[in-house]
Each structure stands twice: as structure tokens, then as C-alpha cells.
MOPAC internal coordinates of N, CA, C and O (Angstrom, degrees):
PM7 1SCF
backbone

  N    0.0000 0     0.00 0     0.00 0    0    0    0
  C    1.4341 1     0.00 0     0.00 0    1    0    0
  C    1.5237 1   108.09 1     0.00 0    2    1    0
  O    1.2310 1   121.30 1   -49.43 1    3    2    1
  N    1.2957 1   115.12 1   130.57 1    3    2    1
  C    1.4522 1   120.30 1   178.49 1    5    3    2
  C    1.5267 1   108.92 1   -95.80 1    6    5    3
  O    1.2310 1   120.41 1   -49.67 1    7    6    5
  N    1.3155 1   116.82 1   130.33 1    7    6    5
  C    1.4655 1   121.92 1  -179.69 1    9    7    6
  C    1.5246 1   109.38 1  -105.98 1   10    9    7
  O    1.2310 1   121.36 1   -35.56 1   11   10    9
  N    1.3021 1   115.00 1   144.44 1   11   10    9
  C    1.4642 1   121.28 1   177.97 1   13   11   10
  C    1.5215 1   108.48 1  -124.85 1   14   13   11
  O    1.2310 1   121.10 1   -37.72 1   15   14   13
  N    1.2981 1   115.50 1   142.28 1   15   14   13
  C    1.4667 1   119.85 1   175.85 1   17   15   14
  C    1.5198 1   109.20 1   -67.06 1   18   17   15
  O    1.2310 1   120.82 1   -38.18 1   19   18   17
  N    1.3231 1   116.03 1   141.82 1   19   18   17
  C    1.4633 1   120.14 1   176.55 1   21   19   18
  C    1.5095 1   109.62 1   -63.84 1   22   21   19
  O    1.2310 1   120.66 1   -42.64 1   23   22   21
  N    1.3091 1   116.34 1   137.36 1   23   22   21
  C    1.4614 1   121.69 1   173.59 1   25   23   22
  C    1.5219 1   106.69 1  -114.87 1   26   25   23
  O    1.2310 1   120.08 1   -68.13 1   27   26   25
  N    1.3149 1   117.45 1   111.87 1   27   26   25
  C    1.4629 1   118.88 1  -177.79 1   29   27   26
  C    1.5203 1   111.27 1   -65.19 1   30   29   27
  O    1.2310 1   120.80 1   -30.89 1   31   30   29
  N    1.3320 1   116.07 1   149.11 1   31   30   29
  C    1.4586 1   121.93 1   177.68 1   33   31   30
  C    1.5252 1   111.57 1   -84.46 1   34   33   31
  O    1.2310 1   120.37 1   176.55 1   35   34   33
  N    1.3000 1   116.89 1    -3.45 1   35   34   33
  C    1.4609 1   120.61 1  -175.63 1   37   35   34
  C    1.5250 1   110.09 1  -110.13 1   38   37   35
  O    1.2310 1   121.59 1    -2.28 1   39   38   37
  N    1.3266 1   114.57 1   177.72 1   39   38   37
  C    1.4631 1   120.29 1   173.67 1   41   39   38
  C    1.5201 1   109.38 1   -65.84 1   42   41   39
  O    1.2310 1   120.91 1   -38.94 1   43   42   41
  N    1.3131 1   115.86 1   141.06 1   43   42   41
  C    1.4543 1   121.99 1   175.32 1   45   43   42
  C    1.5237 1   108.39 1  -131.74 1   46   45   43
  O    1.2310 1   120.78 1   -47.39 1   47   46   45
  N    1.3089 1   116.12 1   132.61 1   47   46   45
  C    1.4658 1   120.25 1   174.88 1   49   47   46
  C    1.5190 1   105.84 1   -82.63 1   50   49   47
  O    1.2310 1   121.06 1   -68.11 1   51   50   49
  N    1.3181 1   115.59 1   111.89 1   51   50   49
  C    1.4607 1   121.22 1  -171.86 1   53   51   50
  C    1.5214 1   113.93 1   -93.06 1   54   53   51
  O    1.2310 1   119.88 1   164.02 1   55   54   53
  N    1.3210 1   117.82 1   -15.98 1   55   54   53
  C    1.4709 1   121.27 1   177.85 1   57   55   54
  C    1.5251 1   108.15 1  -166.53 1   58   57   55
  O    1.2310 1   121.12 1   -20.44 1   59   58   57
  N    1.3257 1   115.47 1   159.56 1   59   58   57
  C    1.4582 1   120.20 1   175.48 1   61   59   58
  C    1.5167 1   108.55 1  -156.79 1   62   61   59
  O    1.2310 1   121.25 1   -22.77 1   63   62   61
  N    1.3118 1   115.20 1   157.23 1   63   62   61
  C    1.4579 1   122.01 1   177.62 1   65   63   62
  C    1.5154 1   109.07 1  -160.99 1   66   65   63
  O    1.2310 1   120.68 1     9.70 1   67   66   65
  N    1.3002 1   116.30 1  -170.30 1   67   66   65
  C    1.4648 1   122.40 1  -178.94 1   69   67   66
  C    1.5289 1   109.53 1   -63.15 1   70   69   67
  O    1.2310 1   120.24 1   -71.88 1   71   70   69
  N    1.3371 1   117.14 1   108.12 1   71   70   69
  C    1.4604 1   121.69 1   175.07 1   73   71   70
  C    1.5123 1   115.49 1    81.87 1   74   73   71
  O    1.2310 1   119.09 1  -164.66 1   75   74   73
  N    1.3217 1   119.34 1    15.34 1   75   74   73
  C    1.4696 1   121.10 1   178.90 1   77   75   74
  C    1.5345 1   110.53 1  -159.58 1   78   77   75
  O    1.2310 1   121.31 1   -14.60 1   79   78   77
  N    1.3167 1   115.09 1   165.40 1   79   78   77
  C    1.4632 1   122.74 1   172.46 1   81   79   78
  C    1.5248 1   107.56 1  -156.62 1   82   81   79
  O    1.2310 1   120.16 1   -18.26 1   83   82   81
  N    1.3135 1   117.29 1   161.74 1   83   82   81
  C    1.4634 1   122.60 1   178.00 1   85   83   82
  C    1.5157 1   109.65 1  -121.08 1   86   85   83
  O    1.2310 1   121.04 1   -42.38 1   87   86   85
  N    1.3251 1   115.62 1   137.62 1   87   86   85
  C    1.4609 1   122.50 1   175.97 1   89   87   86
  C    1.5232 1   107.01 1  -116.89 1   90   89   87
  O    1.2310 1   121.08 1   -60.81 1   91   90   89
  N    1.3288 1   115.53 1   119.19 1   91   90   89
  C    1.4664 1   121.14 1  -177.69 1   93   91   90
  C    1.5312 1   111.24 1    50.25 1   94   93   91
  O    1.2310 1   120.56 1  -143.04 1   95   94   93
  N    1.3189 1   116.53 1    36.96 1   95   94   93
  C    1.4584 1   122.31 1   177.30 1   97   95   94
  C    1.5190 1   115.07 1    88.00 1   98   97   95
  O    1.2310 1   119.26 1   173.63 1   99   98   97
  N    1.3239 1   119.03 1    -6.37 1   99   98   97
  C    1.4642 1   122.56 1   179.64 1  101   99   98
  C    1.5267 1   109.03 1   -95.94 1  102  101   99
  O    1.2310 1   120.40 1   -54.13 1  103  102  101
  N    1.3154 1   116.83 1   125.87 1  103  102  101
  C    1.4655 1   121.98 1  -173.81 1  105  103  102
  C    1.5336 1   111.80 1   -87.63 1  106  105  103
  O    1.2310 1   121.03 1   -40.87 1  107  106  105
  N    1.3574 1   115.64 1   139.13 1  107  106  105
  C    1.4609 1   122.98 1   178.50 1  109  107  106
  C    1.5246 1   109.01 1  -131.04 1  110  109  107
  O    1.2310 1   120.82 1   -34.86 1  111  110  109
  N    1.3277 1   116.04 1   145.14 1  111  110  109
  C    1.4642 1   120.01 1   177.76 1  113  111  110
  C    1.5305 1   111.64 1  -129.72 1  114  113  111
  O    1.2310 1   120.92 1  -158.58 1  115  114  113
  N    1.3199 1   115.84 1    21.42 1  115  114  113
  C    1.4558 1   121.39 1   174.95 1  117  115  114
  C    1.5272 1   108.67 1  -128.75 1  118  117  115
  O    1.2310 1   120.53 1   -16.98 1  119  118  117
  N    1.3093 1   116.60 1   163.02 1  119  118  117
  C    1.4599 1   121.70 1  -179.56 1  121  119  118
  C    1.5209 1   110.15 1   -61.53 1  122  121  119
  O    1.2310 1   120.88 1   -33.91 1  123  122  121
  N    1.3476 1   115.92 1   146.09 1  123  122  121
  C    1.4538 1   120.15 1  -176.09 1  125  123  122
  C    1.5174 1   111.55 1  -150.74 1  126  125  123
  O    1.2310 1   121.21 1   -29.92 1  127  126  125
  N    1.3301 1   115.29 1   150.08 1  127  126  125
  C    1.4597 1   123.52 1   168.81 1  129  127  126
  C    1.5208 1   106.81 1  -101.96 1  130  129  127
  O    1.2310 1   120.97 1   -45.53 1  131  130  129
  N    1.3052 1   115.76 1   134.47 1  131  130  129
  C    1.4586 1   121.08 1  -175.60 1  133  131  130
  C    1.5205 1   108.53 1  -137.61 1  134  133  131
  O    1.2310 1   120.45 1   -52.81 1  135  134  133
  N    1.3321 1   116.74 1   127.19 1  135  134  133
  C    1.4626 1   121.25 1  -179.52 1  137  135  134
  C    1.5196 1   109.67 1  -107.34 1  138  137  135
  O    1.2310 1   121.17 1   -32.35 1  139  138  137
  N    1.3123 1   115.37 1   147.65 1  139  138  137
  C    1.4628 1   120.10 1   178.44 1  141  139  138
  C    1.5224 1   111.72 1   -66.06 1  142  141  139
  O    1.2310 1   120.29 1   159.69 1  143  142  141
  N    1.3241 1   117.06 1   -20.31 1  143  142  141
  C    1.4602 1   121.25 1  -179.08 1  145  143  142
  C    1.5221 1   113.03 1   -84.63 1  146  145  143
  O    1.2310 1   120.05 1  -179.36 1  147  146  145
  N    1.3236 1   117.51 1     0.64 1  147  146  145
  C    1.4626 1   121.27 1   174.20 1  149  147  146
  C    1.5107 1   115.52 1   113.16 1  150  149  147
  O    1.2310 1   119.72 1   161.46 1  151  150  149
  N    1.3046 1   118.14 1   -18.54 1  151  150  149
  C    1.4591 1   120.28 1  -179.85 1  153  151  150
  C    1.5245 1   110.10 1   -74.04 1  154  153  151
  O    1.2310 1   121.46 1   -32.46 1  155  154  153
  N    1.3093 1   114.82 1   147.54 1  155  154  153
  C    1.4612 1   120.29 1   172.98 1  157  155  154
  C    1.5192 1   108.22 1  -151.27 1  158  157  155
  O    1.2310 1   121.52 1   -27.32 1  159  158  157
  N    1.3191 1   114.69 1   152.68 1  159  158  157
  C    1.4597 1   120.12 1  -178.49 1  161  159  158
  C    1.5140 1   108.98 1  -152.66 1  162  161  159
  O    1.2310 1   121.33 1   -32.96 1  163  162  161
  N    1.3292 1   115.05 1   147.04 1  163  162  161
  C    1.4578 1   119.79 1   172.90 1  165  163  162
  C    1.5217 1   107.31 1   -62.78 1  166  165  163
  O    1.2310 1   120.62 1   -37.40 1  167  166  165
  N    1.3218 1   116.42 1   142.60 1  167  166  165
  C    1.4613 1   122.21 1  -179.67 1  169  167  166
  C    1.5149 1   106.80 1  -114.23 1  170  169  167
  O    1.2310 1   120.19 1   -68.04 1  171  170  169
  N    1.3154 1   117.24 1   111.96 1  171  170  169
  C    1.4709 1   121.10 1  -173.46 1  173  171  170
  C    1.5217 1   112.10 1   -76.95 1  174  173  171
  O    1.2310 1   121.29 1  -130.16 1  175  174  173
  N    1.2929 1   115.14 1    49.84 1  175  174  173
  C    1.4498 1   122.06 1  -179.25 1  177  175  174
  C    1.5367 1   107.54 1  -127.44 1  178  177  175
  O    1.2310 1   120.41 1   -66.09 1  179  178  177
  N    1.3130 1   116.82 1   113.91 1  179  178  177
  C    1.4555 1   119.35 1  -175.56 1  181  179  178
  C    1.5245 1   114.00 1  -122.08 1  182  181  179
  O    1.2310 1   120.04 1   172.55 1  183  182  181
  N    1.3332 1   117.52 1    -7.45 1  183  182  181
  C    1.4612 1   120.64 1  -179.21 1  185  183  182
  C    1.5266 1   108.24 1  -136.43 1  186  185  183
  O    1.2310 1   120.34 1   -56.63 1  187  186  185
  N    1.3120 1   116.95 1   123.37 1  187  186  185
  C    1.4629 1   121.74 1  -176.62 1  189  187  186
  C    1.5230 1   112.11 1   -55.28 1  190  189  187
  O    1.2310 1   119.86 1   135.16 1  191  190  189
  N    1.2997 1   117.86 1   -44.84 1  191  190  189
  C    1.4585 1   122.19 1  -176.78 1  193  191  190
  C    1.5191 1   114.62 1   -68.81 1  194  193  191
  O    1.2310 1   119.54 1   169.02 1  195  194  193
  N    1.3407 1   118.49 1   -10.98 1  195  194  193
  C    1.4584 1   121.35 1  -178.93 1  197  195  194
  C    1.5269 1   112.57 1  -109.92 1  198  197  195
  O    1.2310 1   120.31 1  -161.91 1  199  198  197
  N    1.3194 1   117.01 1    18.09 1  199  198  197
  C    1.4558 1   120.54 1  -179.74 1  201  199  198
  C    1.5227 1   110.73 1   -70.86 1  202  201  199
  O    1.2310 1   121.32 1   -35.48 1  203  202  201
  N    1.3370 1   115.08 1   144.52 1  203  202  201
  C    1.4578 1   121.86 1   179.52 1  205  203  202
  C    1.5270 1   109.17 1  -127.56 1  206  205  203
  O    1.2310 1   120.81 1   -12.55 1  207  206  205
  N    1.3051 1   116.06 1   167.45 1  207  206  205
  C    1.4655 1   120.30 1   179.98 1  209  207  206
  C    1.5280 1   111.26 1   -58.25 1  210  209  207
  O    1.2310 1   119.68 1   143.27 1  211  210  209
  N    1.3217 1   118.22 1   -36.73 1  211  210  209
  C    1.4675 1   121.21 1  -178.54 1  213  211  210
  C    1.5279 1   112.05 1   -59.07 1  214  213  211
  O    1.2310 1   120.20 1   150.26 1  215  214  213
  N    1.3342 1   117.21 1   -29.74 1  215  214  213
  C    1.4601 1   120.06 1   178.05 1  217  215  214
  C    1.5293 1   110.75 1   -62.57 1  218  217  215
  O    1.2310 1   120.35 1   141.86 1  219  218  217
  N    1.3137 1   116.94 1   -38.14 1  219  218  217
  C    1.4571 1   120.70 1  -179.24 1  221  219  218
  C    1.5246 1   111.69 1   -85.82 1  222  221  219
  O    1.2310 1   120.08 1   148.90 1  223  222  221
  N    1.3319 1   117.46 1   -31.10 1  223  222  221
  C    1.4629 1   120.19 1   175.95 1  225  223  222
  C    1.5255 1   111.47 1   -64.39 1  226  225  223
  O    1.2310 1   119.76 1   154.23 1  227  226  225
  N    1.3293 1   118.06 1   -25.77 1  227  226  225
  C    1.4694 1   121.72 1   178.23 1  229  227  226
  C    1.5258 1   111.83 1   -59.84 1  230  229  227
  O    1.2310 1   120.01 1   154.63 1  231  230  229
  N    1.3096 1   117.59 1   -25.37 1  231  230  229
  C    1.4671 1   121.10 1  -179.70 1  233  231  230
  C    1.5183 1   112.31 1   -69.70 1  234  233  231
  O    1.2310 1   120.46 1   156.09 1  235  234  233
  N    1.3259 1   116.73 1   -23.91 1  235  234  233
  C    1.4595 1   120.69 1  -178.12 1  237  235  234
  C    1.5242 1   112.46 1   -71.37 1  238  237  235
  O    1.2310 1   120.10 1   154.09 1  239  238  237
  N    1.3193 1   117.42 1   -25.91 1  239  238  237
  C    1.4660 1   120.54 1  -178.51 1  241  239  238
  C    1.5262 1   113.01 1  -103.26 1  242  241  239
  O    1.2310 1   119.87 1  -174.47 1  243  242  241
  N    1.3117 1   117.85 1     5.53 1  243  242  241
  C    1.4679 1   120.88 1  -177.53 1  245  243  242
  C    1.5266 1   112.11 1   -71.51 1  246  245  243
  O    1.2310 1   120.15 1   142.67 1  247  246  245
  N    1.3106 1   117.32 1   -37.33 1  247  246  245
  C    1.4625 1   121.60 1  -175.23 1  249  247  246
  C    1.5290 1   110.60 1  -121.29 1  250  249  247
  O    1.2310 1   120.26 1   -23.87 1  251  250  249
  N    1.3414 1   117.10 1   156.13 1  251  250  249
  C    1.4632 1   119.36 1   178.57 1  253  251  250
  C    1.5378 1   112.73 1   -61.57 1  254  253  251
  O    1.2310 1   120.33 1   139.13 1  255  254  253
  N    1.3181 1   116.97 1   -40.87 1  255  254  253
  C    1.4612 1   122.06 1   175.07 1  257  255  254
  C    1.5184 1   108.51 1  -104.33 1  258  257  255
  O    1.2310 1   119.74 1   -35.64 1  259  258  257
  N    1.3130 1   118.09 1   144.36 1  259  258  257
  C    1.4689 1   118.52 1   179.21 1  261  259  258
  C    1.5209 1   110.53 1   -65.30 1  262  261  259
  O    1.2310 1   120.54 1   -32.03 1  263  262  261
  N    1.3294 1   116.57 1   147.97 1  263  262  261
  C    1.4683 1   119.02 1   178.22 1  265  263  262
  C    1.5197 1   111.53 1   -70.24 1  266  265  263
  O    1.2310 1   121.02 1   -22.96 1  267  266  265
  N    1.3197 1   115.66 1   157.04 1  267  266  265
  C    1.4618 1   120.71 1   172.94 1  269  267  266
  C    1.5181 1   109.84 1   -76.73 1  270  269  267
  O    1.2310 1   121.36 1   147.40 1  271  270  269
  N    1.3341 1   115.01 1   -32.60 1  271  270  269
  C    1.4557 1   121.40 1  -172.83 1  273  271  270
  C    1.5159 1   110.11 1  -147.78 1  274  273  271
  O    1.2310 1   120.96 1   -37.46 1  275  274  273
  N    1.3134 1   115.78 1   142.54 1  275  274  273
  C    1.4627 1   122.73 1   171.86 1  277  275  274
  C    1.5156 1   107.39 1  -115.02 1  278  277  275
  O    1.2310 1   121.01 1   -48.84 1  279  278  277
  N    1.3181 1   115.68 1   131.16 1  279  278  277
  C    1.4679 1   121.77 1   174.88 1  281  279  278
  C    1.5213 1   107.04 1  -108.28 1  282  281  279
  O    1.2310 1   120.69 1   -54.38 1  283  282  281
  N    1.3137 1   116.29 1   125.62 1  283  282  281
  C    1.4657 1   121.43 1   177.51 1  285  283  282
  C    1.5169 1   108.60 1  -104.50 1  286  285  283
  O    1.2310 1   120.62 1   -66.44 1  287  286  285
  N    1.3271 1   116.43 1   113.56 1  287  286  285
  C    1.4597 1   122.34 1   174.28 1  289  287  286
  C    1.5131 1   108.53 1   -89.68 1  290  289  287
  O    1.2310 1   120.13 1   -72.77 1  291  290  289
  N    1.3222 1   117.36 1   107.23 1  291  290  289
  C    1.4665 1   122.83 1  -167.57 1  293  291  290
  C    1.5282 1   115.14 1   -86.25 1  294  293  291
  O    1.2310 1   119.57 1  -168.54 1  295  294  293
  N    1.3097 1   118.42 1    11.46 1  295  294  293
  C    1.4630 1   120.55 1  -179.45 1  297  295  294
  C    1.5199 1   110.84 1   105.62 1  298  297  295
  O    1.2310 1   120.80 1    25.75 1  299  298  297
  N    1.3287 1   116.08 1  -154.25 1  299  298  297
  C    1.4701 1   120.86 1  -178.40 1  301  299  298
  C    1.5159 1   113.13 1   -63.88 1  302  301  299
  O    1.2310 1   121.12 1   145.66 1  303  302  301
  N    1.3313 1   115.47 1   -34.34 1  303  302  301
  C    1.4650 1   120.70 1  -176.83 1  305  303  302
  C    1.5169 1   109.94 1  -115.02 1  306  305  303
  O    1.2310 1   121.03 1   -24.35 1  307  306  305
  N    1.3085 1   115.63 1   155.65 1  307  306  305
  C    1.4594 1   121.77 1   173.87 1  309  307  306
  C    1.5184 1   108.41 1   -73.92 1  310  309  307
  O    1.2310 1   120.80 1   -64.23 1  311  310  309
  N    1.3363 1   116.07 1   115.77 1  311  310  309
  C    1.4663 1   121.93 1   179.24 1  313  311  310
  C    1.5203 1   108.22 1  -137.79 1  314  313  311
  O    1.2310 1   120.82 1   -55.11 1  315  314  313
  N    1.2967 1   116.03 1   124.89 1  315  314  313
  C    1.4580 1   121.42 1  -179.02 1  317  315  314
  C    1.5211 1   110.37 1   -86.23 1  318  317  315
  O    1.2310 1   120.93 1   -22.70 1  319  318  317
  N    1.3326 1   115.83 1   157.30 1  319  318  317
  C    1.4628 1   121.26 1   175.17 1  321  319  318
  C    1.5229 1   108.58 1  -104.82 1  322  321  319
  O    1.2310 1   120.87 1   -19.09 1  323  322  321
  N    1.3118 1   115.94 1   160.91 1  323  322  321
  C    1.4650 1   120.57 1   177.67 1  325  323  322
  C    1.5260 1   109.50 1   -62.94 1  326  325  323
  O    1.2310 1   119.68 1   -43.09 1  327  326  325
  N    1.3169 1   118.22 1   136.91 1  327  326  325
  C    1.4721 1   121.16 1  -179.75 1  329  327  326
  C    1.5278 1   113.39 1   -55.36 1  330  329  327
  O    1.2310 1   119.48 1   149.83 1  331  330  329
  N    1.3186 1   118.60 1   -30.17 1  331  330  329
  C    1.4678 1   120.93 1   180.00 1  333  331  330
  C    1.5256 1   111.60 1   -60.86 1  334  333  331
  O    1.2310 1   120.21 1   149.60 1  335  334  333
  N    1.3274 1   117.20 1   -30.40 1  335  334  333
  C    1.4597 1   120.50 1   179.13 1  337  335  334
  C    1.5230 1   112.00 1   -69.99 1  338  337  335
  O    1.2310 1   120.39 1   156.49 1  339  338  337
  N    1.3136 1   116.86 1   -23.51 1  339  338  337
  C    1.4635 1   122.50 1  -177.52 1  341  339  338
  C    1.5223 1   112.56 1   -96.51 1  342  341  339
  O    1.2310 1   119.86 1  -176.15 1  343  342  341
  N    1.3271 1   117.87 1     3.85 1  343  342  341
  C    1.4607 1   121.24 1  -171.85 1  345  343  342
  C    1.5237 1   112.99 1   -57.85 1  346  345  343
  O    1.2310 1   119.45 1   141.59 1  347  346  345
  N    1.3354 1   118.65 1   -38.41 1  347  346  345
  C    1.4599 1   120.89 1   178.77 1  349  347  346
  C    1.5145 1   111.99 1   -61.58 1  350  349  347
  O    1.2310 1   120.19 1   140.59 1  351  350  349
  N    1.3270 1   117.23 1   -39.41 1  351  350  349
  C    1.4630 1   121.51 1   177.20 1  353  351  350
  C    1.5285 1   110.66 1   -70.60 1  354  353  351
  O    1.2310 1   120.57 1   138.14 1  355  354  353
  N    1.3218 1   116.52 1   -41.86 1  355  354  353
  C    1.4611 1   121.32 1   179.60 1  357  355  354
  C    1.5316 1   110.01 1   -62.28 1  358  357  355
  O    1.2310 1   120.13 1   137.67 1  359  358  357
  N    1.3364 1   117.35 1   -42.33 1  359  358  357
  C    1.4612 1   121.33 1   179.63 1  361  359  358
  C    1.5285 1   111.63 1   -61.47 1  362  361  359
  O    1.2310 1   120.19 1   149.72 1  363  362  361
  N    1.3197 1   117.25 1   -30.28 1  363  362  361
  C    1.4687 1   122.47 1   178.84 1  365  363  362
  C    1.5270 1   111.93 1   -87.98 1  366  365  363
  O    1.2310 1   120.57 1  -176.87 1  367  366  365
  N    1.3271 1   116.51 1     3.13 1  367  366  365
  C    1.4738 1   123.26 1  -179.60 1  369  367  366
  C    1.5388 1   111.81 1    61.11 1  370  369  367
  O    1.2310 1   121.28 1  -139.44 1  371  370  369
  N    1.3312 1   115.15 1    40.56 1  371  370  369
  C    1.4629 1   121.93 1   177.61 1  373  371  370
  C    1.5221 1   107.68 1  -101.37 1  374  373  371
  O    1.2310 1   120.64 1   -53.53 1  375  374  373
  N    1.3176 1   116.38 1   126.47 1  375  374  373
  C    1.4480 1   120.87 1   178.93 1  377  375  374
  C    1.5199 1   111.34 1   -69.17 1  378  377  375
  O    1.2310 1   120.49 1   -33.32 1  379  378  377
  N    1.3151 1   116.66 1   146.68 1  379  378  377
  C    1.4655 1   122.56 1   178.93 1  381  379  378
  C    1.5224 1   108.29 1  -130.28 1  382  381  379
  O    1.2310 1   120.89 1   -52.17 1  383  382  381
  N    1.3176 1   115.91 1   127.83 1  383  382  381
  C    1.4696 1   122.05 1   175.22 1  385  383  382
  C    1.5150 1   108.08 1  -121.19 1  386  385  383
  O    1.2310 1   120.69 1   -42.19 1  387  386  385
  N    1.3180 1   116.29 1   137.81 1  387  386  385
  C    1.4594 1   121.98 1   178.45 1  389  387  386
  C    1.5191 1   108.83 1  -113.37 1  390  389  387
  O    1.2310 1   120.91 1   -44.89 1  391  390  389
  N    1.3131 1   115.87 1   135.11 1  391  390  389
  C    1.4674 1   121.89 1   176.61 1  393  391  390
  C    1.5227 1   108.31 1  -156.30 1  394  393  391
  O    1.2310 1   120.18 1   -11.24 1  395  394  393
  N    1.3244 1   117.26 1   168.76 1  395  394  393
  C    1.4616 1   118.12 1   176.47 1  397  395  394
  C    1.5324 1   108.23 1   -65.45 1  398  397  395
  O    1.2310 1   120.36 1   -18.91 1  399  398  397
  N    1.3090 1   116.91 1   161.09 1  399  398  397
  C    1.4625 1   121.17 1  -171.75 1  401  399  398
  C    1.5257 1   112.51 1   -61.53 1  402  401  399
  O    1.2310 1   119.52 1   140.73 1  403  402  401
  N    1.3224 1   118.52 1   -39.27 1  403  402  401
  C    1.4653 1   119.10 1   179.97 1  405  403  402
  C    1.5258 1   111.52 1   -65.14 1  406  405  403
  O    1.2310 1   119.68 1   138.29 1  407  406  405
  N    1.3160 1   118.22 1   -41.71 1  407  406  405
  C    1.4624 1   121.42 1   176.79 1  409  407  406
  C    1.5262 1   110.07 1   -65.59 1  410  409  407
  O    1.2310 1   120.15 1   142.59 1  411  410  409
  N    1.3311 1   117.31 1   -37.41 1  411  410  409
  C    1.4646 1   121.08 1   178.36 1  413  411  410
  C    1.5266 1   110.89 1   -62.56 1  414  413  411
  O    1.2310 1   120.19 1   140.72 1  415  414  413
  N    1.3307 1   117.24 1   -39.28 1  415  414  413
  C    1.4680 1   120.98 1   177.86 1  417  415  414
  C    1.5242 1   110.73 1   -61.30 1  418  417  415
  O    1.2310 1   120.34 1   132.65 1  419  418  417
  N    1.3108 1   116.95 1   -47.35 1  419  418  417
  C    1.4669 1   121.02 1  -179.08 1  421  419  418
  C    1.5254 1   111.51 1   -64.47 1  422  421  419
  O    1.2310 1   120.61 1   135.42 1  423  422  421
  N    1.3261 1   116.45 1   -44.58 1  423  422  421
  C    1.4617 1   120.85 1  -178.44 1  425  423  422
  C    1.5252 1   110.85 1   -65.38 1  426  425  423
  O    1.2310 1   120.27 1   138.64 1  427  426  425
  N    1.3184 1   117.10 1   -41.36 1  427  426  425
  C    1.4673 1   121.03 1   177.43 1  429  427  426
  C    1.5217 1   110.39 1   -57.24 1  430  429  427
  O    1.2310 1   120.00 1   132.35 1  431  430  429
  N    1.3180 1   117.60 1   -47.65 1  431  430  429
  C    1.4677 1   120.67 1  -178.90 1  433  431  430
  C    1.5267 1   111.73 1   -59.46 1  434  433  431
  O    1.2310 1   120.39 1   138.11 1  435  434  433
  N    1.3166 1   116.85 1   -41.89 1  435  434  433
  C    1.4699 1   120.16 1   179.81 1  437  435  434
  C    1.5245 1   110.60 1   -63.77 1  438  437  435
  O    1.2310 1   120.47 1   130.51 1  439  438  437
  N    1.3422 1   116.70 1   -49.49 1  439  438  437
  C    1.4629 1   120.16 1  -177.29 1  441  439  438
  C    1.5292 1   111.85 1   -67.64 1  442  441  439
  O    1.2310 1   120.03 1   139.73 1  443  442  441
  N    1.3148 1   117.56 1   -40.27 1  443  442  441
  C    1.4684 1   120.70 1   177.62 1  445  443  442
  C    1.5233 1   110.25 1   -64.23 1  446  445  443
  O    1.2310 1   120.43 1   140.74 1  447  446  445
  N    1.3313 1   116.78 1   -39.26 1  447  446  445
  C    1.4551 1   121.41 1   177.64 1  449  447  446
  C    1.5166 1   112.96 1   -63.19 1  450  449  447
  O    1.2310 1   120.39 1   153.54 1  451  450  449
  N    1.3274 1   116.86 1   -26.46 1  451  450  449
  C    1.4615 1   122.17 1   177.00 1  453  451  450
  C    1.5254 1   112.11 1   -83.41 1  454  453  451
  O    1.2310 1   120.44 1   177.06 1  455  454  453
  N    1.3393 1   116.77 1    -2.94 1  455  454  453
  C    1.4584 1   120.33 1  -179.36 1  457  455  454
  C    1.5116 1   114.74 1    83.80 1  458  457  455
  O    1.2310 1   119.87 1  -164.54 1  459  458  457
  N    1.3200 1   117.85 1    15.46 1  459  458  457
  C    1.4717 1   121.86 1   179.63 1  461  459  458
  C    1.5246 1   110.11 1   -76.84 1  462  461  459
  O    1.2310 1   120.46 1   -30.26 1  463  462  461
  N    1.3428 1   116.73 1   149.74 1  463  462  461
  C    1.4619 1   121.14 1   174.23 1  465  463  462
  C    1.5274 1   107.43 1   -85.85 1  466  465  463
  O    1.2310 1   121.26 1   -81.28 1  467  466  465
  N    1.3114 1   115.20 1    98.72 1  467  466  465
  C    1.4615 1   120.61 1  -175.19 1  469  467  466
  C    1.5264 1   109.11 1  -130.24 1  470  469  467
  O    1.2310 1   121.31 1   -35.32 1  471  470  469
  N    1.3246 1   115.10 1   144.68 1  471  470  469
  C    1.4615 1   122.39 1   174.13 1  473  471  470
  C    1.5162 1   107.09 1  -121.17 1  474  473  471
  O    1.2310 1   120.86 1   -44.17 1  475  474  473
  N    1.3303 1   115.97 1   135.83 1  475  474  473
  C    1.4525 1   120.25 1   175.03 1  477  475  474
  C    1.5261 1   108.29 1  -114.73 1  478  477  475
  O    1.2310 1   121.07 1   -44.66 1  479  478  477
  N    1.3122 1   115.57 1   135.34 1  479  478  477
  C    1.4599 1   122.98 1   175.19 1  481  479  478
  C    1.5242 1   106.78 1  -109.72 1  482  481  479
  O    1.2310 1   120.67 1   -70.73 1  483  482  481
  N    1.3129 1   116.32 1   109.27 1  483  482  481
  C    1.4600 1   121.06 1  -175.57 1  485  483  482
  C    1.5221 1   109.05 1  -101.94 1  486  485  483
  O    1.2310 1   120.68 1   -65.41 1  487  486  485
  N    1.3119 1   116.31 1   114.59 1  487  486  485
  C    1.4650 1   122.26 1   179.37 1  489  487  486
  C    1.5252 1   108.64 1   -89.65 1  490  489  487
  O    1.2310 1   121.40 1   -63.29 1  491  490  489
  N    1.3195 1   114.92 1   116.71 1  491  490  489
  C    1.4695 1   121.77 1   173.56 1  493  491  490
  C    1.5311 1   105.28 1  -113.60 1  494  493  491
  O    1.2310 1   120.69 1   -75.49 1  495  494  493
  N    1.3164 1   116.30 1   104.51 1  495  494  493
  C    1.4591 1   119.96 1  -176.75 1  497  495  494
  C    1.5165 1   110.67 1   -78.34 1  498  497  495
  O    1.2310 1   121.68 1   -40.88 1  499  498  497
  N    1.3174 1   114.39 1   139.12 1  499  498  497
  C    1.4712 1   121.32 1  -178.93 1  501  499  498
  C    1.5110 1   109.87 1   -92.25 1  502  501  499
  O    1.2310 1   120.10 1   180.00 1  503  502  501

């Protein structure tokens, strides 16, 4: 019997490091929104202290169905955002978890591998 490694049908973060990450082998060094269903978009957010509600509202239109969960990768350090910025997600009853970007990459892969509708927002500060 010949065995083959599973190839996920969704986006997978294949590597990450200081100031970059790879999705399905393609390297990125800017902030990005990434959905487990395959959608991805540049995220015009480059500085944690300058985040606005529109940055988080952009996640609502990324996928045809709303995500079950949003993971916010806050950069090198764990940094939370003001709850008012998340109000659009909260109003839609979408869970939000904040963690450093490397932990967000790992968690996204696990949840996407389980078939969950998850969006990760990876902040890469310039």
C-alpha cells in the first residue's frame, strides 16, 4: 500500500520568522488577512498603535460566510486592541483571540486543518 501525505485544501502557513511568514510556500513580509477557505488579502495595517475599526471590519467581507473565529497575531509581543475596534466582529458573534504572530500562525494551521472557518490577521510591523 502506498501512502501519501495529506495535502490540505486550505491555506497553510508553512514557515514564519522575524518580520515574515510563508503561505503554501509563498513568502510575505507585510501584514495579511488569511482565511482557512483559501481567501487572502493584504491588510493595510502596519503599526499596532494606529489600528482602527475598519482594519477589523475588513475581515467580515473576506469570505462568503462569516468566520467562526478570528485570530489576531499582534506581532512579536502579545498586545491587545481596544474592544471598540472589535465591535463589528462582536456584533456578528464572531470569536476573537489575540496572540503573538508566531502563536497565531500555529493556531491557524491547527484550526484550518480541522476544517474550521477561521481568519487570521497577521500584523507585520514595518
